[in-house]
C-alpha positions in Angstrom: -18.1 -10.4 -47.2 -19.9 -10.0 -50.4 -20.7 -6.8 -52.3 -24.2 -6.8 -50.8 -22.5 -6.2 -47.4 -21.8 -2.6 -46.3 -18.5 -0.9 -46.8 -16.7 -0.2 -43.6 -15.2 3.3 -43.5 -12.2 3.4 -41.1 -11.7 6.7 -39.3 -8.5 6.8 -37.3 -7.8 9.4 -34.7 -5.1 12.0 -34.1 -1.8 11.1 -35.8 -3.5 8.2 -37.7 -3.4 4.4 -36.9 -0.1 2.6 -37.5 0.3 -0.9 -39.0 -0.1 -2.6 -35.6 -3.4 -0.9 -34.8 -6.5 -3.0 -35.0 -8.0 -0.6 -37.6 -5.1 -1.0 -39.9 -5.2 -4.8 -39.5 -8.9 -4.8 -40.3 -8.3 -2.6 -43.3 -5.6 -5.0 -44.6 -8.1 -7.8 -44.7 -9.8 -6.7 -47.9 -11.9 -4.4 -49.9 -14.8 -4.1 -47.4 -12.6 -1.7 -45.3 -11.5 1.6 -46.6 -9.6 4.3 -44.6 -10.9 7.9 -44.7 -7.6 9.8 -45.3 -7.1 13.2 -43.7 -5.1 16.0 -45.1 -3.1 16.5 -41.9 -3.1 13.8 -39.2 -0.8 15.8 -36.8 -2.6 19.1 -37.0 -6.3 18.1 -37.4 -8.7 20.7 -38.6 -12.4 20.0 -37.8 -13.8 21.3 -41.1 -11.3 19.3 -43.1 -11.9 16.1 -41.2 -15.7 16.4 -41.5 -15.4 17.2 -45.2 -13.2 14.2 -45.8 -15.8 12.0 -44.0 -18.6 13.6 -46.0 -16.7 12.9 -49.3 -16.0 9.3 -48.4 -19.7 8.6 -47.6 -20.8 10.3 -50.8 -18.3 8.3 -52.9 -19.2 5.0 -51.3 -20.8 2.6 -53.8 -22.9 1.0 -51.1 -24.2 1.7 -47.6 -21.5 2.2 -45.0 -20.7 1.4 -41.4 -18.3 3.8 -39.8 -15.4 2.3 -37.7 -14.0 5.2 -35.7 -11.3 5.4 -33.1 -10.5 8.3 -30.8 -10.6 11.6 -32.6 -12.4 9.7 -35.4 -15.3 9.4 -32.9 -15.4 13.1 -32.4 -15.3 13.6 -36.1 -18.4 11.3 -36.5 -20.3 13.2 -33.8 -19.6 16.6 -35.5 -20.5 15.2 -38.9 -23.7 13.6 -37.7 -24.8 16.8 -36.0 -25.5 18.1 -39.5 -28.7 16.0 -39.6 -29.9 12.9 -41.4 -27.1 10.9 -43.0 -28.5 8.6 -45.6 -26.2 5.8 -46.6 -24.8 5.3 -43.1 -26.1 2.1 -41.5 -24.3 2.5 -38.2 -21.1 3.4 -36.3 -18.6 1.5 -34.1 -17.2 4.3 -31.9 -14.1 3.1 -30.1 -12.3 5.1 -27.3 -13.9 8.5 -27.8 -11.6 11.1 -26.3 -12.8 13.6 -23.7 -11.5 16.7 -25.6 -12.8 19.1 -22.9 -10.2 17.5 -20.5 -7.4 17.0 -23.1 -4.5 19.3 -22.9 -3.5 19.0 -26.5 -3.7 22.4 -28.4 -4.0 20.6 -31.8 -7.3 19.1 -30.7 -9.0 22.3 -29.3 -10.8 22.9 -32.6 -12.9 19.8 -32.0 -14.4 21.1 -28.8 -17.1 20.7 -27.7 -18.0 17.3 -28.9 -21.7 17.3 -29.9 -23.9 15.5 -27.4 -26.9 14.8 -29.6 -28.4 11.5 -30.6 -26.8 10.1 -33.7 -29.1 9.6 -36.8 -28.0 5.9 -37.1 -27.4 3.0 -34.7 -24.0 3.0 -32.9 -22.1 1.3 -30.1 -19.5 3.0 -28.0 -16.6 0.8 -26.8 -14.2 2.1 -24.2 -11.5 0.9 -21.8 -12.0 1.3 -18.0 -8.6 3.0 -17.7 -8.4 5.0 -20.9 -6.0 8.0 -20.2 -8.0 10.1 -22.8 -11.4 9.5 -21.3 -12.8 8.2 -18.1 -15.3 5.3 -18.2 -17.9 7.7 -16.8 -17.4 10.2 -19.5 -17.5 7.5 -22.2 -20.8 6.3 -20.8 -22.0 10.0 -21.0 -21.0 10.1 -24.7 -22.9 6.8 -25.3 -26.0 8.0 -23.6 -26.0 11.3 -25.4 -25.5 9.6 -28.8 -28.2 7.1 -28.1 -25.8 4.1 -28.1 -25.0 1.3 -25.8 -21.7 1.5 -24.0 -19.3 -1.5 -23.8 -16.6 -1.4 -21.2 -13.7 -3.7 -22.2 -11.9 -3.3 -18.9 -8.3 -2.2 -18.4 -7.1 -1.9 -22.0 -6.2 1.7 -22.0 -7.0 3.7 -25.2 -7.8 0.6 -27.2 -5.0 1.2 -29.6 -1.9 -0.7 -30.7 -0.3 -0.2 -27.2 -3.4 -2.0 -25.7 -2.2 -5.4 -27.2 -5.5 -6.1 -28.9 -3.9 -7.5 -32.1 -6.6 -8.2 -34.7 -9.2 -7.6 -31.9 -11.7 -10.4 -32.4 -14.0 -8.9 -29.7 -14.2 -5.7 -31.8 -15.0 -7.7 -34.9 -17.8 -9.4 -33.1 -19.2 -6.1 -31.9 -18.9 -4.7 -35.5 -20.7 -7.8 -36.9 -23.5 -7.5 -34.3 -23.9 -3.8 -35.0 -24.0 -4.4 -38.8 -26.6 -7.2 -38.4 -28.8 -5.0 -36.2 -28.5 -2.0 -38.6 -29.3 -4.2 -41.7 -32.3 -5.7 -39.9 -33.5 -2.3 -38.9 -33.2 -1.0 -42.4 -35.1 -3.9 -43.9 -38.2 -3.1 -41.8 
């Protein structure tokens, strides 16, 4: 990618994404991917996570595409609920968790996940057997956010345990989303 291409802000979920996770692999490919670092990955605080995203978007030297996984998706939904978000071209939202059904006290502060249309194009990608979110609930998130839903089939939570490796299908989805967002912005 060249500098006229967007910056991809990587938003991992609860407990961060380790080196085998597709997000980390993508980030390792070069300067067009930048992780949004959180103060505490194990005891997430909604206000802190939203503020970190806000700072990362504000500091970006070019338009961004958000690349979120799990709790990162909920962070994007909360952040976007604040209204227009100039500088964001779109969001790849992978494996959003159903926090209302999650029995993890550390995540309770992110409830409820906003169910409002996002102010930028997005695509929601989910596994048909995700232990953190049913396929039906993932489709509900996608519909509420105004995004298409892509069911990858039985790949669980679409994390390093899913065996996705560098996840070429995800790269294709990201490229399609970016192309659509850039074309839409040019009109």
